[in-house]
ZAMARGU-4260 file (C-alpha; in steps of 0.2 Angstrom, whole numbers, plus 5000, padded with zeros to 4 digits):
<rodrens>
0) 4409/4880/4471 | 4396/4883/4484 | 4385/4897/4476 | 4374/4899/4491 | 4389/4903/4502
5) 4396/4915/4489 | 4380/4925/4488 | 4378/4925/4507 | 4395/4931/4509 | 4392/4945/4495
10) 4377/4951/4504 | 4386/4951/4521 | 4400/4961/4513 | 4389/4973/4505 | 4379/4977/4520
15) 4395/4985/4528 | 4394/5003/4521 | 4413/5004/4518 | 4414/5020/4509 | 4431/5027/4507
20) 4437/5037/4522 | 4422/5031/4533 | 4422/5022/4550 | 4415/5006/4541 | 4430/5006/4530
25) 4441/5003/4545 | 4429/4990/4552 | 4426/4979/4537 | 4444/4970/4538 | 4437/4961/4554
30) 4423/4954/4544 | 4435/4948/4531 | 4445/4940/4544 | 4430/4931/4550 | 4425/4925/4533
35) 4442/4919/4530 | 4442/4909/4547 | 4426/4900/4541 | 4438/4891/4529 | 4445/4875/4537
40) 4463/4878/4532 | 4463/4896/4540 | 4453/4890/4555 | 4468/4877/4558 | 4481/4890/4553
45) 4475/4907/4559 | 4493/4913/4559 | 4491/4914/4540 | 4479/4928/4541 | 4487/4945/4544
50) 4479/4963/4546 | 4493/4975/4543 | 4492/4994/4545 | 4492/5005/4530 | 4508/5015/4531
55) 4500/5032/4529 | 4486/5029/4542 | 4495/5025/4558 | 4484/5010/4560 | 4467/5017/4555
60) 4465/5006/4540 | 4471/4989/4536 | 4478/4977/4523 | 4470/4960/4524 | 4482/4946/4519
65) 4479/4928/4520 | 4490/4914/4512 | 4484/4897/4508 | 4500/4887/4506 | 4500/4871/4495
70) 4504/4854/4504 | 4522/4855/4501 | 4537/4867/4501 | 4531/4877/4486 | 4537/4894/4482
75) 4526/4899/4467 | 4512/4910/4472 | 4497/4918/4464 | 4490/4934/4472 | 4471/4937/4472
80) 4469/4956/4473 | 4454/4966/4478 | 4448/4981/4487 | 4435/4983/4500 | 4431/5001/4500
85) 4416/5008/4489 | 4411/5025/4483 | 4398/5036/4491 | 4380/5034/4489 | 4375/5052/4486
90) 4367/5047/4469 | 4354/5036/4478 | 4344/5051/4485 | 4329/5046/4495 | 4334/5027/4492
95) 4351/5030/4501 | 4345/5019/4516 | 4343/5005/4505 | 4359/5006/4495 | 4368/4993/4505
100) 4353/4981/4506 | 4351/4974/4489 | 4336/4964/4491 | 4326/4979/4499 | 4333/4990/4486
105) 4326/4979/4472 | 4309/4981/4480 | 4311/5000/4481 | 4318/5002/4463 | 4302/4995/4457
110) 4293/5010/4464 | 4303/5023/4455 | 4307/5028/4437 | 4323/5021/4431 | 4333/5023/4414
115) 4326/5010/4402 | 4341/4999/4402 | 4341/4998/4422 | 4322/4995/4422 | 4324/4981/4410
120) 4337/4973/4420 | 4328/4975/4436 | 4312/4966/4428 | 4323/4952/4422 | 4328/4946/4439
125) 4346/4943/4432 | 4353/4958/4441 | 4358/4962/4459 | 4357/4980/4463 | 4367/4990/4476
130) 4382/4999/4481 | 4397/4988/4480 | 4389/4973/4472 | 4399/4975/4456 | 4414/4986/4462
135) 4420/4976/4469 | 4413/4965/4484 | 4408/4952/4472 | 4426/4950/4468 | 4430/4948/4486
140) 4417/4935/4489 | 4423/4926/4474 | 4441/4925/4480 | 4435/4919/4497 | 4424/4906/4489
145) 4439/4900/4478 | 4450/4899/4493 | 4436/4887/4500 | 4437/4877/4485 | 4456/4876/4484
150) 4459/4873/4503 | 4448/4857/4501 | 4460/4851/4488 | 4476/4857/4496 | 4484/4840/4494
155) 4485/4843/4475 | 4489/4862/4476 | 4507/4864/4469 | 4509/4882/4475 | 4502/4895/4486
160) 4487/4908/4485 | 4489/4925/4493 | 4473/4934/4496 | 4475/4953/4497 | 4461/4965/4500
165) 4464/4983/4502 | 4456/5000/4507 | 4456/5017/4498 | 4456/5011/4480 | 4442/5023/4477
170) 4452/5037/4485 | 4471/5039/4483 | 4476/5020/4484 | 4485/5022/4500 | 4481/5003/4503
175) 4490/4997/4488 | 4504/5009/4489 | 4507/5002/4507 | 4505/4984/4501 | 4519/4985/4488
180) 4532/4984/4502 | 4522/4969/4510 | 4523/4960/4493 | 4541/4963/4492 | 4544/4956/4510
185) 4534/4940/4504 | 4545/4938/4489 | 4561/4940/4499 | 4554/4926/4511 | 4558/4913/4498
190) 4541/4914/4489 | 4540/4918/4471 | 4525/4929/4466 | 4520/4923/4448 | 4506/4935/4445
195) 4491/4944/4452 | 4473/4941/4447 | 4461/4956/4450 | 4443/4954/4449 | 4437/4972/4446
200) 4422/4972/4435 | 4422/4972/4416 | 4414/4988/4408 | 4405/4990/4391 | 4415/5001/4380
205) 4399/5009/4373 | 4380/5009/4375 | 4374/4992/4369 | 4391/4984/4370 | 4388/4965/4373
210) 4406/4960/4372 | 4415/4952/4387 | 4432/4958/4392 | 4448/4953/4402 | 4462/4965/4404
215) 4481/4963/4404 | 4486/4981/4408 | 4478/4997/4415 | 4477/5015/4411 | 4487/5028/4421
220) 4483/5045/4428 | 4490/5062/4432 | 4481/5076/4441 | 4489/5092/4435 | 4484/5107/4445
225) 4485/5124/4437 | 4487/5139/4449 | 4483/5157/4443 | 4489/5172/4451 | 4479/5187/4445
230) 4479/5206/4447 | 4466/5210/4460 | 4455/5225/4456 | 4439/5233/4461 | 4424/5227/4451
235) 4420/5244/4446 | 4437/5245/4437 | 4438/5228/4428 | 4451/5234/4415 | 4464/5239/4428
240) 4467/5221/4434 | 4467/5203/4428 | 4454/5192/4436 | 4461/5174/4439 | 4444/5167/4437
245) 4445/5173/4418 | 4462/5166/4417 | 4456/5150/4424 | 4441/5150/4413 | 4451/5151/4397
250) 4463/5138/4404 | 4448/5126/4407 | 4442/5130/4389 | 4458/5125/4382 | 4462/5109/4392
255) 4444/5102/4394 | 4442/5088/4381 | 4457/5092/4372 | 4462/5078/4360 | 4480/5082/4361
260) 4480/5076/4379 | 4471/5059/4374 | 4483/5045/4371 | 4482/5031/4359 | 4492/5015/4360
265) 4489/4996/4355 | 4473/5000/4346 | 4466/5009/4362 | 4461/5027/4365 | 4460/5035/4382
270) 4447/5049/4385 | 4453/5067/4385 | 4455/5077/4401 | 4441/5084/4411 | 4441/5097/4425
275) 4437/5089/4442 | 4438/5104/4453 | 4441/5123/4454 | 4441/5136/4467 | 4446/5155/4469
280) 4453/5152/4487 | 4439/5164/4494 | 4429/5160/4509 | 4418/5176/4510 | 4411/5190/4499
285) 4421/5204/4492 | 4418/5217/4478 | 4436/5215/4473 | 4442/5201/4461 | 4451/5187/4470
290) 4469/5186/4470 | 4471/5168/4464 | 4462/5153/4458 | 4466/5135/4453 | 4459/5120/4444
295) 4464/5102/4443 | 4462/5090/4428 | 4460/5072/4426 | 4473/5066/4413 | 4472/5048/4408
300) 4488/5041/4401 | 4492/5026/4390 | 4511/5029/4387 | 4514/5048/4390 | 4526/5051/4404
305) 4523/5066/4416 | 4536/5077/4408 | 4527/5076/4391 | 4511/5080/4398 | 4518/5095/4408
310) 4525/5102/4392 | 4509/5100/4383 | 4500/5109/4397 | 4512/5123/4398 | 4509/5127/4379
315) 4491/5126/4381 | 4491/5137/4397 | 4502/5150/4387 | 4489/5150/4374 | 4474/5151/4386
320) 4482/5166/4395 | 4485/5175/4379 | 4467/5173/4375 | 4462/5179/4392 | 4472/5195/4390
325) 4466/5197/4372 | 4448/5196/4379 | 4452/5210/4391 | 4460/5221/4378 | 4446/5218/4366
330) 4433/5222/4379 | 4442/5238/4384 | 4443/5244/4367 | 4424/5241/4364 | 4419/5249/4380
335) 4431/5264/4383 | 4429/5280/4373 | 4448/5282/4375 | 4463/5271/4371 | 4461/5261/4388
340) 4465/5245/4379 | 4483/5251/4376 | 4486/5249/4395 | 4482/5230/4394 | 4500/5224/4391
345) 4501/5208/4402 | 4510/5193/4396 | 4508/5181/4411 | 4523/5168/4412 | 4519/5150/4415
350) 4530/5139/4426 | 4531/5121/4431 | 4533/5119/4450 | 4552/5116/4449 | 4555/5132/4440
355) 4544/5142/4451 | 4552/5135/4467 | 4569/5140/4461 | 4563/5157/4456 | 4556/5160/4474
360) 4571/5152/4483 | 4582/5165/4475 | 4571/5178/4481 | 4572/5172/4499 | 4590/5166/4499
365) 4585/5149/4504 | 4588/5133/4495 | 4573/5126/4486 | 4572/5111/4497 | 4573/5121/4513
370) 4559/5133/4507 | 4548/5119/4501 | 4550/5110/4518 | 4545/5126/4528 | 4530/5128/4517
375) 4525/5110/4519 | 4526/5112/4538 | 4513/5126/4537 | 4500/5117/4527 | 4483/5116/4535
380) 4472/5108/4522 | 4468/5090/4524 | 4463/5085/4507 | 4478/5082/4496 | 4472/5093/4482
385) 4468/5108/4493 | 4485/5106/4501 | 4493/5106/4485 | 4485/5122/4480 | 4489/5129/4497
390) 4507/5125/4495 | 4508/5135/4479 | 4498/5150/4486 | 4510/5151/4501 | 4525/5149/4489
395) 4518/5163/4479 | 4521/5175/4494 | 4539/5175/4489 | 4537/5177/4471 | 4548/5191/4462
400) 4535/5191/4448 | 4525/5207/4448 | 4508/5204/4440 | 4499/5189/4434 | 4506/5172/4431
405) 4502/5153/4432 | 4510/5138/4440 | 4507/5120/4435 | 4510/5107/4448 | 4506/5089/4450
410) 4493/5084/4464 | 4489/5067/4470 | 4485/5054/4465 | 4497/5048/4452 | 4494/5031/4444
415) 4507/5024/4432 | 4500/5016/4416 | 4504/4998/4413 | 4504/4986/4398 | 4512/4970/4392
420) 4530/4973/4387 | 4536/4956/4382 | 4545/4950/4398 | 4544/4932/4402 | 4530/4936/4415
425) 4521/4946/4402 | 4522/4932/4390 | 4514/4920/4403 | 4500/4933/4405 | 4497/4934/4386
430) 4497/4915/4385 | 4484/4913/4399 | 4473/4927/4392 | 4473/4918/4375 | 4468/4901/4384
435) 4454/4910/4393 | 4447/4916/4377 | 4447/4898/4371 | 4440/4892/4387 | 4426/4905/4388
440) 4420/4900/4370 | 4421/4882/4372 | 4414/4879/4389 | 4402/4894/4390 | 4398/4899/4373
445) 4404/4916/4377 | 4415/4927/4367 | 4429/4935/4376 | 4440/4950/4371 | 4457/4954/4377
450) 4460/4972/4381 | 4477/4979/4384 | 4471/4992/4396 | 4458/4992/4410 | 4448/5008/4407
455) 4447/5014/4424 | 4459/5019/4438 | 4464/5004/4449 | 4477/4997/4461 | 4484/4987/4447
460) 4494/5003/4442 | 4506/4999/4457 | 4510/4981/4453 | 4523/4985/4440 | 4530/4999/4429
465) 4529/4999/4410 | 4544/5010/4405 | 4553/5021/4418 | 4544/5036/4425 | 4555/5050/4429
470) 4555/5049/4448 | 4566/5066/4449 | 4553/5075/4438 | 4538/5068/4448 | 4547/5072/4465
475) 4551/5090/4459 | 4534/5094/4453 | 4523/5086/4466 | 4523/5098/4481 | 4517/5084/4494
480) 4529/5070/4487 | 4539/5063/4502 | 4529/5072/4515 | 4510/5068/4514 | 4511/5057/4498
485) 4522/5045/4490 | 4522/5032/4476 | 4536/5019/4479 | 4542/5019/4462 | 4558/5010/4466
490) 4549/4996/4475 | 4536/4994/4461 | 4550/4992/4449 | 4558/4979/4460 | 4541/4970/4463
495) 4537/4970/4444 | 4522/4959/4446 | 4512/4954/4430 | 4493/4955/4432 | 4477/4950/4424
500) 4460/4956/4427 | 4446/4944/4426 | 4430/4951/4433 | 4411/4950/4435 | 4399/4957/4422
505) 4388/4972/4427 | 4383/4989/4423 | 4384/5007/4430 | 4397/5006/4443 | 4397/5021/4455
510) 4380/5025/4449 | 4363/5022/4459 | 4359/5009/4446 | 4375/4999/4450 | 4371/4981/4447
515) 4379/4964/4445 | 4374/4951/4431 | 4371/4936/4441 | 4371/4922/4427 | 4387/4927/4420
520) 4396/4931/4436 | 4390/4915/4445 | 4394/4904/4430 | 4408/4911/4420 | 4419/4922/4430
525) 4423/4909/4444 | 4428/4896/4431 | 4439/4908/4421 | 4448/4914/4437 | 4450/4896/4443
530) 4457/4891/4426 | 4469/4906/4427 | 4476/4901/4444 | 4478/4883/4439 | 4487/4888/4423
535) 4499/4899/4432 | 4503/4885/4444 | 4504/4872/4431 | 4490/4862/4438 | 4480/4851/4427
540) 4463/4858/4423 | 4451/4846/4414 | 4439/4853/4401 | 4424/4848/4413 | 4417/4864/4420
545) 4421/4863/4439 | 4407/4875/4445 | 4391/4870/4436 | 4376/4881/4439 | 4367/4869/4450
550) 4353/4881/4454 | 4346/4897/4447 | 4353/4913/4454 | 4335/4918/4459 | 4333/4903/4470
555) 4351/4905/4476 | 4346/4923/4482 | 4330/4917/4489 | 4338/4903/4499 | 4351/4914/4506
560) 4353/4908/4524 | 4359/4925/4529 | 4343/4934/4523 | 4331/4921/4530 | 4336/4927/4547
565) 4334/4946/4543
</rodrens>
């Protein structure tokens, strides 16, 4: 492996500020194509590189696909999966202009106060700092370098390698949801997709965790949105109405960090839910309480399906609203010299979207489908969460319910959870994972743990399904499903592609101290990914380490031909 080229390509990729939703995210696919064309095989076979438009974007963003075919009529194929978008750089503050220039950023970071761990890592010289160095442009640069290595040995390659790099992983995963159909086309063309190898970074589970991880599955996610309709009232008469902000505050108090919504499976626990956003739908000042408010929650799943989560939420919201009403009643009793509290008699009902839509459709005489379609056509919000809340607000105009109520809906994105279920493909993944543990110990002296769940959201959710998500329930309770958002559940079930995540080592992804551990990532990660590829393709892999650390990572950075010219 040419480490110098890998580092140079990494720095070239990082320099492009491909933040999700930005112009640069639309442009970086052309750099990826150029980097792939530097490989002799693709220079001779440029038709094997494709830039395919993301279905939801109308050509604004691109899937980057490149197929290295073995020297023979082979069908077996391993997918190298990555994403080229990154999160924003708000956390860098005054250092934002250096966020995409790792070498300059290192010099600037020495002038500021850093958390002790980051300061120690910076002083060691073993870490490269910068937005995207860890999540996940090192993974892309590594995959390209492995293609260089395998293309030079194509005569002995008994299969194919499909490079696939996508946008929007840090957003709503529009790239991966679009790529499912392309992978199915590839399968139907006579190829046999064996497995995908992703190279998202590995994460310490707790402060000071020195373990190394590979992942055979991934957590899922639901984003339930709770919409509260209150009883507007002048602030001078607070007991004459019910403030939706109070309703929402109690709901957040009951849901936030609630362990009943934190799953446990295969020895793993997922974190409890947190509120990611809230609003009272108001744009200006008023002395009257707002008519409505909403909040949405990040709910991580390991095995719970959407219907189970919805039922748990309905119970919690019922309890929360009773608590809100009781607070008003108690306060009225303490404040009023008369029996004002006896007039506080609300018992707000709680609906799922499918229930509320039927209720409103009866009031209008329209079918639920027609009413939903008409409301969807009126939506002005561009953000999918805001559009979801707007849908419920517009639907509420037709509600026959007099007084406060709450509606629980599902907002995008939806990420199915995944874990090994015992299929032949899963058994193969389990076998290669076990071999990697032994390989890491014998060749590198590094312990390696197999985790059944990648602990963060990723495109791996859309490669296969563990179990059978209730598509009809998701469709009925996600207002934008089928119009502005869709997860191709049937296609994912048909694809059913096993996967393994073998990634670089680093810390603080998405923070201003995001950094890549160079010694491990340059020495161990490439070897493990190559071992997995060759194992999956039944290619002999000797015990000799194929990618020796021929020079120190510090010298490798200093000699970068790209940065010598800057």
